[in-house]
C-alpha positions, -999 to +999 in steps of 0.1 A: -782+394-077-751+412-090-717+395-087-682+403-078-651+382-086-619+382-066-590+365-082-557+354-067-534+374-089-535+394-122-531+365-146-564+350-137-581+384-140-568+386-176-582+352-183-617+361-169-621+397-180-638+390-213-665+369-196-671+386-162-672+421-149-665+435-114-632+416-111-609+426-082-575+412-075-557+400-044-520+406-049-504+389-019-483+359-008-494+355+028-478+321+031-445+339+039-436+369+060-453+389+088-490+384+091-500+398+125-529+422+126-509+452+141-496+474+112-505+446+088-502+463+055-472+484+065-453+453+076-464+434+045-451+463+023-418+462+040-415+425+036-425+424-001-402+453-010-371+440+010-374+403+006-391+397-027-379+430-042-410+428-064-419+464-059-411+494-037-427+498-004-446+528-018-458+508-048-472+481-025-490+506-003-506+520-035-519+484-042-538+485-010-565+505-029-576+471-043-581+458-008-602+489-001-624+481-031-628+445-018-637+458+016-663+482+001-682+456-020-719+465-017-744+443+001-766+417-016-739+405-039-726+371-050-689+372-041-670+346-062-636+338-048-613+322-074-586+303-055-567+271-059-562+242-035-524+247-030-509+263+001-502+296-016-538+300-027-555+286+004-537+309+029-547+339+008-582+326+007-584+321+044-572+357+049-597+371+025-627+353+042-616+368+075-609+402+059-645+403+046-660+395+080-683+425+078-698+411+046-707+376+058-743+382+067-752+405+038-737+386+008-735+352-007-700+337-009-688+311-034-655+293-038-645+287-074-619+259-076-597+248-105-604+214-122-593+185-100-561+178-119-547+213-113-539+227-079-538+264-087-543+270-125-576+275-141-559+267-174-580+284-201-614+300-206-632+267-210-617+253-178-626+286-161-662+283-173-665+247-160-650+258-126-675+286-123-704+263-131-692+240-103-686+267-077-694+259-041-716+282-021-702+286+014-725+282+044-723+306+073-707+279+094-680+272+068-673+309+064-667+312+101-645+281+102-624+294+073-620+327+092-608+307+122-583+289+100-567+323+092-566+333+129-550+299+138-525+303+109-514+337+123-505+319+155-488+289+139-514+269+157-515+238+136-533+217+161-563+240+159-560+241+121-561+203+118-591+202+141-610+228+120-601+209+088-617+178+101-650+197+101-645+210+066-629+181+047-661+164+036-669+193+013-633+205+009-613+173+005-582+192-006-576+208+028-558+179+046-531+177+019-525+215+020-523+215+058-500+185+058-477+204+034-476+233+058-467+211+087-440+193+066-423+225+053-391+219+073-386+186+056-394+202+023-367+228+029-341+200+034-349+187-001-349+222-016-314+226-003-304+193-019-320+204-052-300+236-050-267+218-045-275+194-073-282+221-099-260+248-113-287+274-117-319+285-100-341+278-129-334+240-127-338+241-089-371+259-092-384+235-118-376+204-097-391+220-066-423+229-085-426+194-100-420+177-066-439+200-044-467+215-066-489+214-035-472+246-023-480+266-054-449+287-049-436+310-076-399+318-081-400+346-055-412+323-028-387+296-036-358+322-037-370+334-003-368+299+011-333+295-002-322+328+013-334+317+047-310+287+047 
């Protein structure tokens, strides 16, 4: 069976491209901003361009071509999803499983996780090879439940999320910690504000936040966004 690989960002693609072919990239940060189904990509492009200022709205819309490639993966493929255990990666992973709902019955899905000591980083090529060897094949029921996690996340329905996670946590033991972090984000924001008052520059604020709250997996754009909302 042929394989496709979907990575959470371009850096991982660069790490894998000498070993694997058919690599597609998810370029998103769905842990923040609008995530409702109506006008989904248009709303995301506006958010990314205005809040993150990472690209223009037009440039983001051009990147949607990668989602079209993902959506058009042929049948009878192994689809390997390279995602970490932190909040940033998991929300993107939940979305992608739901996004590929028309592929669930005709393809095999695998979750490739980083080594246990790293939430989101696959480290180097040797770590990546080990992670791929230990990939987890998702059952039909698990795929459905991960899709349901995305739908519940869209509604901020953490009661439903926690109930679904109870069914998944035996095989995916990292989920309760990620969901707990989502629920506790308001408390985390209080500490982020304290870090920001303590330090004279954003670099030190970001470093302390990342060391204290690695479970979120946020980059500098996500942390700046949190600070701007205060």
